[in-house]
MIPABA-46126 format. One record per atom (N, C-alpha, C, O): residue number from 1; atom name; y, x, z. Coordinates in Angstrom, 3 decimals, m for minus. Layout:
<kolkol nr="NUM" atom="CA" v="Y" u="X" w="Z"/>
...
***
This chain:
<kolkol nr="1" atom="N" v="111.853" u="93.852" w="72.061"/>
<kolkol nr="1" atom="CA" v="113.474" u="93.483" w="71.101"/>
<kolkol nr="1" atom="C" v="112.881" u="93.794" w="70.084"/>
<kolkol nr="1" atom="O" v="112.310" u="92.725" w="69.869"/>
<kolkol nr="2" atom="N" v="112.404" u="94.815" w="68.834"/>
<kolkol nr="2" atom="CA" v="111.729" u="95.072" w="67.506"/>
<kolkol nr="2" atom="C" v="111.388" u="94.256" w="67.315"/>
<kolkol nr="2" atom="O" v="111.709" u="93.602" w="66.323"/>
<kolkol nr="3" atom="N" v="110.388" u="93.821" w="68.372"/>
<kolkol nr="3" atom="CA" v="109.094" u="92.608" w="67.815"/>
<kolkol nr="3" atom="C" v="109.766" u="91.637" w="67.656"/>
<kolkol nr="3" atom="O" v="110.128" u="91.182" w="66.571"/>
<kolkol nr="4" atom="N" v="110.023" u="91.178" w="68.824"/>
<kolkol nr="4" atom="CA" v="111.438" u="89.687" w="68.290"/>
<kolkol nr="4" atom="C" v="112.232" u="89.474" w="67.172"/>
<kolkol nr="4" atom="O" v="113.124" u="88.636" w="67.048"/>
<kolkol nr="5" atom="N" v="111.810" u="90.361" w="66.301"/>
<kolkol nr="5" atom="CA" v="112.958" u="90.375" w="65.190"/>
<kolkol nr="5" atom="C" v="112.185" u="90.313" w="64.307"/>
<kolkol nr="5" atom="O" v="112.422" u="89.744" w="63.241"/>
<kolkol nr="6" atom="N" v="110.996" u="90.958" w="64.630"/>
<kolkol nr="6" atom="CA" v="110.296" u="91.417" w="63.129"/>
<kolkol nr="6" atom="C" v="109.373" u="89.522" w="62.941"/>
<kolkol nr="6" atom="O" v="108.843" u="88.942" w="61.994"/>
<kolkol nr="7" atom="N" v="109.689" u="89.063" w="64.838"/>
<kolkol nr="7" atom="CA" v="109.194" u="88.136" w="64.300"/>
<kolkol nr="7" atom="C" v="110.117" u="86.583" w="63.466"/>
<kolkol nr="7" atom="O" v="109.948" u="85.475" w="62.955"/>
<kolkol nr="8" atom="N" v="110.872" u="87.357" w="63.759"/>
<kolkol nr="8" atom="CA" v="112.350" u="86.112" w="63.454"/>
<kolkol nr="8" atom="C" v="112.313" u="86.480" w="62.162"/>
<kolkol nr="8" atom="O" v="112.121" u="85.438" w="61.534"/>
<kolkol nr="9" atom="N" v="112.376" u="87.212" w="61.560"/>
<kolkol nr="9" atom="CA" v="112.105" u="87.601" w="60.321"/>
<kolkol nr="9" atom="C" v="111.156" u="87.421" w="59.219"/>
<kolkol nr="9" atom="O" v="111.352" u="87.558" w="58.012"/>
<kolkol nr="10" atom="N" v="110.106" u="87.093" w="59.842"/>
<kolkol nr="10" atom="CA" v="108.913" u="86.075" w="59.122"/>
<kolkol nr="10" atom="C" v="108.654" u="84.526" w="60.020"/>
<kolkol nr="10" atom="O" v="107.523" u="84.039" w="59.997"/>
<kolkol nr="11" atom="N" v="109.549" u="83.965" w="60.633"/>
<kolkol nr="11" atom="CA" v="110.027" u="82.564" w="60.733"/>
<kolkol nr="11" atom="C" v="111.040" u="82.028" w="59.606"/>
<kolkol nr="11" atom="O" v="110.903" u="81.099" w="58.810"/>
<kolkol nr="12" atom="N" v="111.771" u="82.646" w="59.742"/>
<kolkol nr="12" atom="CA" v="112.653" u="82.940" w="58.242"/>
<kolkol nr="12" atom="C" v="112.099" u="82.376" w="57.092"/>
<kolkol nr="12" atom="O" v="112.509" u="81.368" w="56.515"/>
<kolkol nr="13" atom="N" v="110.803" u="83.331" w="56.677"/>
<kolkol nr="13" atom="CA" v="110.800" u="83.328" w="55.221"/>
<kolkol nr="13" atom="C" v="109.635" u="82.324" w="55.433"/>
<kolkol nr="13" atom="O" v="108.823" u="82.492" w="54.523"/>
<kolkol nr="14" atom="N" v="109.280" u="81.438" w="56.204"/>
<kolkol nr="14" atom="CA" v="108.326" u="80.837" w="56.726"/>
<kolkol nr="14" atom="C" v="108.771" u="79.180" w="56.009"/>
<kolkol nr="14" atom="O" v="108.012" u="78.229" w="56.196"/>
<kolkol nr="15" atom="N" v="110.162" u="79.009" w="55.139"/>
<kolkol nr="15" atom="CA" v="110.851" u="77.400" w="55.020"/>
<kolkol nr="15" atom="C" v="110.820" u="76.665" w="55.309"/>
<kolkol nr="15" atom="O" v="111.358" u="75.730" w="54.716"/>
<kolkol nr="16" atom="N" v="109.827" u="76.443" w="57.029"/>
<kolkol nr="16" atom="CA" v="109.964" u="75.263" w="58.136"/>
<kolkol nr="16" atom="C" v="110.842" u="74.718" w="58.383"/>
<kolkol nr="16" atom="O" v="111.697" u="75.509" w="58.780"/>
<kolkol nr="17" atom="N" v="111.264" u="73.483" w="58.386"/>
<kolkol nr="17" atom="CA" v="113.016" u="73.232" w="59.220"/>
<kolkol nr="17" atom="C" v="112.901" u="73.044" w="59.914"/>
<kolkol nr="17" atom="O" v="113.936" u="73.149" w="60.573"/>
<kolkol nr="18" atom="N" v="111.354" u="72.424" w="60.937"/>
<kolkol nr="18" atom="CA" v="110.615" u="72.321" w="62.321"/>
<kolkol nr="18" atom="C" v="111.993" u="71.161" w="62.514"/>
<kolkol nr="18" atom="O" v="112.882" u="71.363" w="63.341"/>
<kolkol nr="19" atom="N" v="111.967" u="70.098" w="61.711"/>
<kolkol nr="19" atom="CA" v="112.588" u="68.578" w="62.110"/>
<kolkol nr="19" atom="C" v="111.909" u="67.685" w="62.477"/>
<kolkol nr="19" atom="O" v="112.113" u="66.532" w="62.097"/>
<kolkol nr="20" atom="N" v="110.948" u="68.013" w="63.297"/>
<kolkol nr="20" atom="CA" v="109.791" u="67.011" w="64.189"/>
<kolkol nr="20" atom="C" v="109.467" u="66.930" w="65.262"/>
<kolkol nr="20" atom="O" v="108.681" u="67.820" w="65.587"/>
<kolkol nr="21" atom="N" v="109.747" u="66.156" w="66.106"/>
<kolkol nr="21" atom="CA" v="108.297" u="66.837" w="67.081"/>
<kolkol nr="21" atom="C" v="109.629" u="66.873" w="67.775"/>
<kolkol nr="21" atom="O" v="110.799" u="66.645" w="67.468"/>
<kolkol nr="22" atom="N" v="108.940" u="67.266" w="68.872"/>
<kolkol nr="22" atom="CA" v="109.909" u="67.525" w="71.279"/>
<kolkol nr="22" atom="C" v="109.937" u="68.867" w="70.625"/>
<kolkol nr="22" atom="O" v="108.772" u="69.210" w="70.427"/>
<kolkol nr="23" atom="N" v="110.411" u="69.373" w="70.390"/>
<kolkol nr="23" atom="CA" v="110.003" u="70.956" w="70.846"/>
<kolkol nr="23" atom="C" v="109.618" u="71.262" w="72.024"/>
<kolkol nr="23" atom="O" v="109.222" u="70.513" w="72.917"/>
<kolkol nr="24" atom="N" v="109.792" u="72.866" w="72.013"/>
<kolkol nr="24" atom="CA" v="108.641" u="73.674" w="73.452"/>
<kolkol nr="24" atom="C" v="109.255" u="74.395" w="73.451"/>
<kolkol nr="24" atom="O" v="109.650" u="74.930" w="72.415"/>
<kolkol nr="25" atom="N" v="109.720" u="74.835" w="74.973"/>
<kolkol nr="25" atom="CA" v="109.782" u="76.170" w="75.886"/>
<kolkol nr="25" atom="C" v="109.019" u="76.469" w="75.923"/>
<kolkol nr="25" atom="O" v="107.990" u="75.843" w="75.666"/>
<kolkol nr="26" atom="N" v="109.139" u="77.927" w="76.366"/>
<kolkol nr="26" atom="CA" v="108.557" u="79.346" w="77.112"/>
<kolkol nr="26" atom="C" v="107.198" u="78.462" w="78.128"/>
<kolkol nr="26" atom="O" v="105.988" u="78.275" w="77.999"/>
<kolkol nr="27" atom="N" v="108.314" u="78.091" w="79.182"/>
<kolkol nr="27" atom="CA" v="107.734" u="77.506" w="80.018"/>
<kolkol nr="27" atom="C" v="106.555" u="76.339" w="80.141"/>
<kolkol nr="27" atom="O" v="105.675" u="76.109" w="80.970"/>
<kolkol nr="28" atom="N" v="106.852" u="75.908" w="79.281"/>
<kolkol nr="28" atom="CA" v="105.633" u="74.643" w="78.158"/>
<kolkol nr="28" atom="C" v="104.595" u="75.673" w="78.210"/>
<kolkol nr="28" atom="O" v="103.619" u="75.649" w="78.959"/>
<kolkol nr="29" atom="N" v="104.895" u="76.620" w="77.317"/>
<kolkol nr="29" atom="CA" v="103.444" u="77.295" w="76.577"/>
<kolkol nr="29" atom="C" v="103.397" u="78.234" w="77.828"/>
<kolkol nr="29" atom="O" v="103.258" u="79.438" w="77.612"/>
<kolkol nr="30" atom="N" v="103.444" u="78.030" w="78.418"/>
<kolkol nr="30" atom="CA" v="102.994" u="79.064" w="79.453"/>
<kolkol nr="30" atom="C" v="102.266" u="78.187" w="80.431"/>
<kolkol nr="30" atom="O" v="101.354" u="78.776" w="81.012"/>
<kolkol nr="31" atom="N" v="102.371" u="77.415" w="80.634"/>
<kolkol nr="31" atom="CA" v="101.567" u="75.856" w="81.121"/>
<kolkol nr="31" atom="C" v="100.191" u="75.467" w="80.594"/>
<kolkol nr="31" atom="O" v="99.092" u="75.432" w="81.146"/>
<kolkol nr="32" atom="N" v="100.657" u="75.141" w="79.152"/>
<kolkol nr="32" atom="CA" v="99.687" u="74.575" w="77.629"/>
<kolkol nr="32" atom="C" v="98.940" u="76.250" w="78.416"/>
<kolkol nr="32" atom="O" v="99.233" u="76.184" w="79.610"/>
<kolkol nr="33" atom="N" v="98.321" u="77.300" w="78.207"/>
<kolkol nr="33" atom="CA" v="98.166" u="78.281" w="78.867"/>
<kolkol nr="33" atom="C" v="97.317" u="78.219" w="79.462"/>
<kolkol nr="33" atom="O" v="96.138" u="78.294" w="79.116"/>
<kolkol nr="34" atom="N" v="97.872" u="78.032" w="80.735"/>
<kolkol nr="34" atom="CA" v="97.118" u="77.772" w="81.689"/>
<kolkol nr="34" atom="C" v="96.764" u="76.906" w="82.734"/>
<kolkol nr="34" atom="O" v="96.547" u="77.295" w="83.882"/>
<kolkol nr="35" atom="N" v="96.697" u="75.636" w="82.329"/>
<kolkol nr="35" atom="CA" v="95.784" u="74.744" w="81.602"/>
<kolkol nr="35" atom="C" v="94.597" u="74.615" w="81.571"/>
<kolkol nr="35" atom="O" v="93.772" u="74.102" w="82.328"/>
<kolkol nr="36" atom="N" v="94.529" u="75.458" w="80.009"/>
<kolkol nr="36" atom="CA" v="93.336" u="75.712" w="78.959"/>
<kolkol nr="36" atom="C" v="92.304" u="77.260" w="79.871"/>
<kolkol nr="36" atom="O" v="91.134" u="77.411" w="80.222"/>
<kolkol nr="37" atom="N" v="93.335" u="77.956" w="79.915"/>
<kolkol nr="37" atom="CA" v="92.165" u="79.031" w="80.145"/>
<kolkol nr="37" atom="C" v="92.440" u="79.390" w="81.958"/>
<kolkol nr="37" atom="O" v="91.701" u="80.062" w="82.677"/>
<kolkol nr="38" atom="N" v="93.268" u="78.944" w="82.208"/>
<kolkol nr="38" atom="CA" v="93.224" u="79.749" w="83.612"/>
<kolkol nr="38" atom="C" v="94.298" u="80.702" w="84.485"/>
<kolkol nr="38" atom="O" v="94.565" u="80.811" w="85.681"/>
<kolkol nr="39" atom="N" v="94.679" u="81.212" w="83.483"/>
<kolkol nr="39" atom="CA" v="95.407" u="82.426" w="83.357"/>
<kolkol nr="39" atom="C" v="96.568" u="82.476" w="82.654"/>
<kolkol nr="39" atom="O" v="96.586" u="82.080" w="81.489"/>
<kolkol nr="40" atom="N" v="97.866" u="83.047" w="83.364"/>
<kolkol nr="40" atom="CA" v="98.774" u="83.349" w="82.554"/>
<kolkol nr="40" atom="C" v="98.946" u="83.826" w="80.582"/>
<kolkol nr="40" atom="O" v="99.962" u="83.542" w="79.948"/>
<kolkol nr="41" atom="N" v="97.889" u="84.461" w="80.038"/>
<kolkol nr="41" atom="CA" v="97.912" u="85.188" w="79.139"/>
<kolkol nr="41" atom="C" v="98.803" u="85.197" w="78.255"/>
<kolkol nr="41" atom="O" v="99.375" u="84.233" w="77.747"/>
<kolkol nr="42" atom="N" v="98.958" u="86.490" w="78.024"/>
<kolkol nr="42" atom="CA" v="100.282" u="86.351" w="76.788"/>
<kolkol nr="42" atom="C" v="99.705" u="85.681" w="75.992"/>
<kolkol nr="42" atom="O" v="98.584" u="85.221" w="76.209"/>
<kolkol nr="43" atom="N" v="100.621" u="85.426" w="74.499"/>
<kolkol nr="43" atom="CA" v="100.442" u="85.269" w="73.504"/>
<kolkol nr="43" atom="C" v="101.252" u="85.618" w="72.743"/>
<kolkol nr="43" atom="O" v="102.291" u="86.144" w="73.141"/>
<kolkol nr="44" atom="N" v="100.841" u="85.297" w="70.664"/>
<kolkol nr="44" atom="CA" v="101.322" u="86.840" w="70.155"/>
<kolkol nr="44" atom="C" v="101.319" u="85.807" w="69.108"/>
<kolkol nr="44" atom="O" v="100.641" u="84.794" w="69.276"/>
<kolkol nr="45" atom="N" v="102.307" u="86.046" w="67.601"/>
<kolkol nr="45" atom="CA" v="101.715" u="85.055" w="66.068"/>
<kolkol nr="45" atom="C" v="100.831" u="86.136" w="65.634"/>
<kolkol nr="45" atom="O" v="101.096" u="87.321" w="65.432"/>
<kolkol nr="46" atom="N" v="99.690" u="85.477" w="65.528"/>
<kolkol nr="46" atom="CA" v="99.013" u="86.617" w="64.513"/>
<kolkol nr="46" atom="C" v="99.436" u="85.835" w="62.462"/>
<kolkol nr="46" atom="O" v="99.166" u="84.726" w="61.999"/>
<kolkol nr="47" atom="N" v="100.240" u="87.204" w="61.711"/>
<kolkol nr="47" atom="CA" v="100.444" u="86.816" w="60.359"/>
<kolkol nr="47" atom="C" v="99.012" u="87.445" w="59.683"/>
<kolkol nr="47" atom="O" v="98.770" u="88.533" w="60.205"/>
<kolkol nr="48" atom="N" v="98.307" u="87.177" w="58.975"/>
<kolkol nr="48" atom="CA" v="96.731" u="87.157" w="57.940"/>
<kolkol nr="48" atom="C" v="97.243" u="86.753" w="56.689"/>
<kolkol nr="48" atom="O" v="98.250" u="86.058" w="56.829"/>
<kolkol nr="49" atom="N" v="96.873" u="86.960" w="55.384"/>
<kolkol nr="49" atom="CA" v="96.860" u="87.334" w="54.476"/>
<kolkol nr="49" atom="C" v="95.083" u="86.526" w="53.675"/>
<kolkol nr="49" atom="O" v="94.144" u="87.284" w="53.430"/>
<kolkol nr="50" atom="N" v="94.982" u="85.013" w="53.408"/>
<kolkol nr="50" atom="CA" v="93.351" u="84.703" w="53.506"/>
<kolkol nr="50" atom="C" v="93.218" u="85.427" w="52.061"/>
<kolkol nr="50" atom="O" v="93.930" u="86.183" w="51.400"/>
<kolkol nr="51" atom="N" v="91.783" u="84.735" w="51.883"/>
<kolkol nr="51" atom="CA" v="91.459" u="85.344" w="50.930"/>
<kolkol nr="51" atom="C" v="91.749" u="85.399" w="49.398"/>
<kolkol nr="51" atom="O" v="91.344" u="86.389" w="48.788"/>
<kolkol nr="52" atom="N" v="92.287" u="84.611" w="48.857"/>
<kolkol nr="52" atom="CA" v="93.341" u="84.416" w="47.726"/>
<kolkol nr="52" atom="C" v="95.273" u="84.212" w="48.288"/>
<kolkol nr="52" atom="O" v="96.093" u="83.329" w="48.034"/>
<kolkol nr="53" atom="N" v="95.371" u="85.589" w="49.174"/>
<kolkol nr="53" atom="CA" v="96.593" u="86.133" w="49.425"/>
<kolkol nr="53" atom="C" v="97.878" u="84.963" w="49.844"/>
<kolkol nr="53" atom="O" v="99.077" u="85.062" w="49.583"/>
<kolkol nr="54" atom="N" v="97.045" u="83.671" w="50.696"/>
<kolkol nr="54" atom="CA" v="98.567" u="82.948" w="50.913"/>
<kolkol nr="54" atom="C" v="98.660" u="83.067" w="52.546"/>
<kolkol nr="54" atom="O" v="97.634" u="82.979" w="53.221"/>
<kolkol nr="55" atom="N" v="99.678" u="83.230" w="53.020"/>
<kolkol nr="55" atom="CA" v="99.911" u="84.277" w="53.586"/>
<kolkol nr="55" atom="C" v="99.463" u="83.038" w="55.123"/>
<kolkol nr="55" atom="O" v="99.984" u="81.930" w="54.997"/>
<kolkol nr="56" atom="N" v="98.613" u="83.230" w="56.382"/>
<kolkol nr="56" atom="CA" v="98.835" u="82.136" w="57.371"/>
<kolkol nr="56" atom="C" v="99.226" u="83.022" w="58.466"/>
<kolkol nr="56" atom="O" v="99.225" u="84.247" w="58.595"/>
<kolkol nr="57" atom="N" v="99.711" u="81.601" w="59.553"/>
<kolkol nr="57" atom="CA" v="100.311" u="82.144" w="61.095"/>
<kolkol nr="57" atom="C" v="99.615" u="81.218" w="62.360"/>
<kolkol nr="57" atom="O" v="99.638" u="80.002" w="62.549"/>
<kolkol nr="58" atom="N" v="98.904" u="82.479" w="63.246"/>
<kolkol nr="58" atom="CA" v="98.431" u="81.704" w="63.898"/>
<kolkol nr="58" atom="C" v="99.061" u="82.549" w="65.255"/>
<kolkol nr="58" atom="O" v="99.567" u="83.654" w="65.450"/>
<kolkol nr="59" atom="N" v="98.556" u="80.797" w="66.431"/>
<kolkol nr="59" atom="CA" v="99.035" u="81.830" w="67.604"/>
<kolkol nr="59" atom="C" v="97.874" u="82.435" w="68.453"/>
<kolkol nr="59" atom="O" v="96.862" u="81.737" w="68.498"/>
<kolkol nr="60" atom="N" v="97.845" u="83.794" w="69.237"/>
<kolkol nr="60" atom="CA" v="96.818" u="84.015" w="69.832"/>
<kolkol nr="60" atom="C" v="97.552" u="83.874" w="71.265"/>
<kolkol nr="60" atom="O" v="98.635" u="83.643" w="71.803"/>
<kolkol nr="61" atom="N" v="96.361" u="84.139" w="71.471"/>
<kolkol nr="61" atom="CA" v="95.985" u="84.658" w="72.866"/>
<kolkol nr="61" atom="C" v="95.673" u="85.083" w="73.122"/>
<kolkol nr="61" atom="O" v="94.506" u="84.867" w="72.793"/>
<kolkol nr="62" atom="N" v="95.740" u="86.420" w="74.085"/>
<kolkol nr="62" atom="CA" v="95.479" u="87.553" w="74.468"/>
<kolkol nr="62" atom="C" v="95.018" u="87.600" w="75.494"/>
<kolkol nr="62" atom="O" v="95.158" u="86.569" w="76.153"/>
<kolkol nr="63" atom="N" v="94.053" u="89.063" w="76.339"/>
<kolkol nr="63" atom="CA" v="93.089" u="88.637" w="76.809"/>
<kolkol nr="63" atom="C" v="93.902" u="89.562" w="78.423"/>
<kolkol nr="63" atom="O" v="93.324" u="90.271" w="79.247"/>
<kolkol nr="64" atom="N" v="94.959" u="89.278" w="78.375"/>
<kolkol nr="64" atom="CA" v="96.133" u="90.429" w="79.264"/>
<kolkol nr="64" atom="C" v="96.700" u="88.992" w="79.505"/>
<kolkol nr="64" atom="O" v="96.943" u="88.161" w="78.630"/>
<kolkol nr="65" atom="N" v="96.928" u="88.801" w="81.357"/>
<kolkol nr="65" atom="CA" v="97.362" u="88.132" w="81.683"/>
<kolkol nr="65" atom="C" v="98.384" u="88.638" w="82.575"/>
<kolkol nr="65" atom="O" v="98.407" u="89.764" w="82.078"/>
<kolkol nr="66" atom="N" v="99.137" u="88.693" w="83.379"/>
<kolkol nr="66" atom="CA" v="100.789" u="87.636" w="84.077"/>
<kolkol nr="66" atom="C" v="100.064" u="88.688" w="85.677"/>
<kolkol nr="66" atom="O" v="100.470" u="89.711" w="86.230"/>
<kolkol nr="67" atom="N" v="98.837" u="87.748" w="85.937"/>
<kolkol nr="67" atom="CA" v="98.544" u="87.923" w="87.362"/>
<kolkol nr="67" atom="C" v="98.026" u="89.440" w="87.023"/>
<kolkol nr="67" atom="O" v="97.235" u="89.588" w="87.955"/>
<kolkol nr="68" atom="N" v="97.992" u="90.246" w="86.529"/>
<kolkol nr="68" atom="CA" v="96.936" u="91.883" w="86.636"/>
<kolkol nr="68" atom="C" v="97.882" u="92.735" w="86.737"/>
<kolkol nr="68" atom="O" v="98.857" u="92.586" w="85.999"/>
<kolkol nr="69" atom="N" v="97.848" u="93.732" w="87.577"/>
<kolkol nr="69" atom="CA" v="98.334" u="95.235" w="87.751"/>
<kolkol nr="69" atom="C" v="98.912" u="95.545" w="86.826"/>
<kolkol nr="69" atom="O" v="99.999" u="96.060" w="86.566"/>
<kolkol nr="70" atom="N" v="97.918" u="95.114" w="86.225"/>
<kolkol nr="70" atom="CA" v="98.235" u="96.879" w="84.516"/>
<kolkol nr="70" atom="C" v="98.669" u="95.665" w="83.682"/>
<kolkol nr="70" atom="O" v="98.564" u="95.880" w="82.475"/>
<kolkol nr="71" atom="N" v="99.018" u="94.739" w="83.927"/>
<kolkol nr="71" atom="CA" v="100.162" u="93.909" w="82.875"/>
<kolkol nr="71" atom="C" v="101.040" u="94.915" w="82.390"/>
<kolkol nr="71" atom="O" v="101.315" u="95.894" w="83.083"/>
<kolkol nr="72" atom="N" v="101.586" u="94.712" w="81.031"/>
<kolkol nr="72" atom="CA" v="102.072" u="95.388" w="80.375"/>
<kolkol nr="72" atom="C" v="103.951" u="95.286" w="80.269"/>
<kolkol nr="72" atom="O" v="104.939" u="95.898" w="79.862"/>
<kolkol nr="73" atom="N" v="103.484" u="93.951" w="81.013"/>
<kolkol nr="73" atom="CA" v="105.519" u="92.820" w="81.526"/>
<kolkol nr="73" atom="C" v="105.460" u="92.757" w="82.521"/>
<kolkol nr="73" atom="O" v="104.509" u="92.797" w="83.302"/>
<kolkol nr="74" atom="N" v="107.063" u="92.586" w="82.704"/>
<kolkol nr="74" atom="CA" v="107.394" u="92.056" w="84.224"/>
<kolkol nr="74" atom="C" v="107.032" u="90.582" w="83.511"/>
<kolkol nr="74" atom="O" v="106.848" u="90.203" w="82.355"/>
<kolkol nr="75" atom="N" v="107.033" u="89.869" w="85.030"/>
<kolkol nr="75" atom="CA" v="107.582" u="88.478" w="85.009"/>
<kolkol nr="75" atom="C" v="109.110" u="87.973" w="83.645"/>
<kolkol nr="75" atom="O" v="109.151" u="87.005" w="82.885"/>
<kolkol nr="76" atom="N" v="109.691" u="88.613" w="83.759"/>
<kolkol nr="76" atom="CA" v="110.714" u="88.270" w="82.940"/>
<kolkol nr="76" atom="C" v="110.299" u="88.573" w="81.290"/>
<kolkol nr="76" atom="O" v="110.354" u="87.516" w="80.661"/>
<kolkol nr="77" atom="N" v="110.107" u="89.135" w="80.877"/>
<kolkol nr="77" atom="CA" v="109.359" u="90.262" w="79.496"/>
<kolkol nr="77" atom="C" v="108.550" u="89.247" w="79.268"/>
<kolkol nr="77" atom="O" v="108.615" u="88.827" w="78.113"/>
<kolkol nr="78" atom="N" v="107.695" u="88.622" w="80.076"/>
<kolkol nr="78" atom="CA" v="106.903" u="87.531" w="79.862"/>
<kolkol nr="78" atom="C" v="107.276" u="86.289" w="79.459"/>
<kolkol nr="78" atom="O" v="106.666" u="85.737" w="78.543"/>
<kolkol nr="79" atom="N" v="108.205" u="85.762" w="80.019"/>
<kolkol nr="79" atom="CA" v="109.063" u="84.498" w="79.345"/>
<kolkol nr="79" atom="C" v="110.136" u="84.241" w="78.788"/>
<kolkol nr="79" atom="O" v="110.692" u="83.155" w="78.626"/>
<kolkol nr="80" atom="N" v="110.585" u="85.785" w="78.334"/>
<kolkol nr="80" atom="CA" v="111.142" u="85.786" w="77.044"/>
<kolkol nr="80" atom="C" v="110.146" u="85.594" w="75.826"/>
<kolkol nr="80" atom="O" v="110.384" u="84.823" w="74.897"/>
<kolkol nr="81" atom="N" v="108.719" u="86.570" w="75.950"/>
<kolkol nr="81" atom="CA" v="107.846" u="86.635" w="74.744"/>
<kolkol nr="81" atom="C" v="107.336" u="85.145" w="75.389"/>
<kolkol nr="81" atom="O" v="106.657" u="84.644" w="74.493"/>
<kolkol nr="82" atom="N" v="107.352" u="84.684" w="75.967"/>
<kolkol nr="82" atom="CA" v="106.923" u="82.979" w="75.229"/>
<kolkol nr="82" atom="C" v="108.180" u="82.596" w="75.256"/>
<kolkol nr="82" atom="O" v="108.284" u="81.505" w="75.817"/>
<kolkol nr="83" atom="N" v="109.312" u="83.086" w="74.842"/>
<kolkol nr="83" atom="CA" v="109.524" u="81.760" w="74.856"/>
<kolkol nr="83" atom="C" v="110.176" u="82.416" w="72.966"/>
<kolkol nr="83" atom="O" v="110.761" u="81.713" w="72.141"/>
<kolkol nr="84" atom="N" v="109.995" u="83.124" w="72.890"/>
<kolkol nr="84" atom="CA" v="110.413" u="83.999" w="71.935"/>
<kolkol nr="84" atom="C" v="109.045" u="82.915" w="70.416"/>
<kolkol nr="84" atom="O" v="109.246" u="82.353" w="69.339"/>
<kolkol nr="85" atom="N" v="107.827" u="83.180" w="71.284"/>
<kolkol nr="85" atom="CA" v="106.543" u="82.127" w="70.713"/>
<kolkol nr="85" atom="C" v="107.150" u="81.044" w="70.461"/>
<kolkol nr="85" atom="O" v="107.669" u="80.872" w="69.358"/>
<kolkol nr="86" atom="N" v="107.193" u="80.206" w="71.337"/>
<kolkol nr="86" atom="CA" v="107.912" u="78.676" w="71.503"/>
<kolkol nr="86" atom="C" v="109.308" u="78.117" w="70.123"/>
<kolkol nr="86" atom="O" v="109.536" u="77.101" w="69.466"/>
<kolkol nr="87" atom="N" v="110.024" u="79.736" w="70.304"/>
<kolkol nr="87" atom="CA" v="111.051" u="78.740" w="69.397"/>
<kolkol nr="87" atom="C" v="110.297" u="79.309" w="68.118"/>
<kolkol nr="87" atom="O" v="110.798" u="78.505" w="67.331"/>
<kolkol nr="88" atom="N" v="109.602" u="79.965" w="67.441"/>
<kolkol nr="88" atom="CA" v="108.699" u="80.025" w="66.240"/>
<kolkol nr="88" atom="C" v="107.613" u="78.555" w="65.920"/>
<kolkol nr="88" atom="O" v="107.465" u="77.952" w="64.858"/>
<kolkol nr="89" atom="N" v="107.016" u="78.313" w="67.173"/>
<kolkol nr="89" atom="CA" v="106.304" u="77.054" w="67.063"/>
<kolkol nr="89" atom="C" v="107.614" u="75.394" w="66.903"/>
<kolkol nr="89" atom="O" v="107.491" u="74.228" w="66.530"/>
<kolkol nr="90" atom="N" v="108.409" u="76.005" w="67.282"/>
<kolkol nr="90" atom="CA" v="109.266" u="74.981" w="67.173"/>
<kolkol nr="90" atom="C" v="109.891" u="74.901" w="65.434"/>
<kolkol nr="90" atom="O" v="109.893" u="74.082" w="64.515"/>
<kolkol nr="91" atom="N" v="110.329" u="76.149" w="65.667"/>
<kolkol nr="91" atom="CA" v="111.012" u="76.017" w="63.538"/>
<kolkol nr="91" atom="C" v="110.103" u="76.156" w="62.331"/>
<kolkol nr="91" atom="O" v="110.519" u="76.427" w="61.204"/>
<kolkol nr="92" atom="N" v="108.335" u="75.870" w="62.773"/>
<kolkol nr="92" atom="CA" v="107.649" u="75.525" w="61.857"/>
<kolkol nr="92" atom="C" v="106.964" u="74.642" w="62.264"/>
<kolkol nr="92" atom="O" v="105.756" u="74.761" w="62.059"/>
<kolkol nr="93" atom="N" v="107.486" u="73.349" w="63.036"/>
<kolkol nr="93" atom="CA" v="107.286" u="72.180" w="63.343"/>
<kolkol nr="93" atom="C" v="106.001" u="71.554" w="63.569"/>
<kolkol nr="93" atom="O" v="105.425" u="70.531" w="63.198"/>
<kolkol nr="94" atom="N" v="105.723" u="72.728" w="64.452"/>
<kolkol nr="94" atom="CA" v="103.882" u="72.637" w="64.778"/>
<kolkol nr="94" atom="C" v="103.646" u="72.356" w="66.228"/>
<kolkol nr="94" atom="O" v="102.530" u="72.461" w="66.735"/>
<kolkol nr="95" atom="N" v="104.601" u="72.034" w="66.814"/>
<kolkol nr="95" atom="CA" v="104.197" u="72.044" w="68.386"/>
<kolkol nr="95" atom="C" v="103.905" u="71.063" w="69.253"/>
<kolkol nr="95" atom="O" v="103.911" u="70.920" w="70.476"/>
<kolkol nr="96" atom="N" v="103.654" u="70.435" w="68.318"/>
<kolkol nr="96" atom="CA" v="102.558" u="68.737" w="68.805"/>
<kolkol nr="96" atom="C" v="100.661" u="68.824" w="68.465"/>
<kolkol nr="96" atom="O" v="99.643" u="68.267" w="68.877"/>
<kolkol nr="97" atom="N" v="101.109" u="70.082" w="67.286"/>
<kolkol nr="97" atom="CA" v="99.608" u="70.649" w="66.782"/>
<kolkol nr="97" atom="C" v="99.775" u="71.914" w="68.332"/>
<kolkol nr="97" atom="O" v="99.224" u="71.387" w="69.299"/>
<kolkol nr="98" atom="N" v="100.064" u="72.603" w="68.514"/>
<kolkol nr="98" atom="CA" v="99.337" u="73.547" w="69.882"/>
<kolkol nr="98" atom="C" v="99.021" u="72.549" w="70.717"/>
<kolkol nr="98" atom="O" v="97.866" u="72.564" w="71.141"/>
<kolkol nr="99" atom="N" v="100.019" u="71.333" w="71.215"/>
<kolkol nr="99" atom="CA" v="99.553" u="71.399" w="72.176"/>
<kolkol nr="99" atom="C" v="98.453" u="70.167" w="72.522"/>
<kolkol nr="99" atom="O" v="98.266" u="69.600" w="73.599"/>
<kolkol nr="100" atom="N" v="97.612" u="69.901" w="70.856"/>
<kolkol nr="100" atom="CA" v="97.023" u="69.101" w="71.138"/>
<kolkol nr="100" atom="C" v="95.093" u="69.906" w="71.250"/>
<kolkol nr="100" atom="O" v="94.143" u="69.191" w="71.568"/>
***
């Protein structure tokens, strides 16, 4: 829960209106990840400053996936995580970019 709250705070400070393109949901994000990498990998939003201090946001595809026995989330937690990431993608109006 705290992690999702931190993501929401970061999204609020981004200043994007999220007004264009068709919204993405967690299921679509899962399908995109599986289509590209063959497994339902975990995703995160990574925030980094570049060499002149400008903040950049990245969609990070993690190395662990839902099919692994040692995966740290239940399927419902995984889908909740994907929904949170998809929500930020929509808010920042970059769903079409992620789909490409």
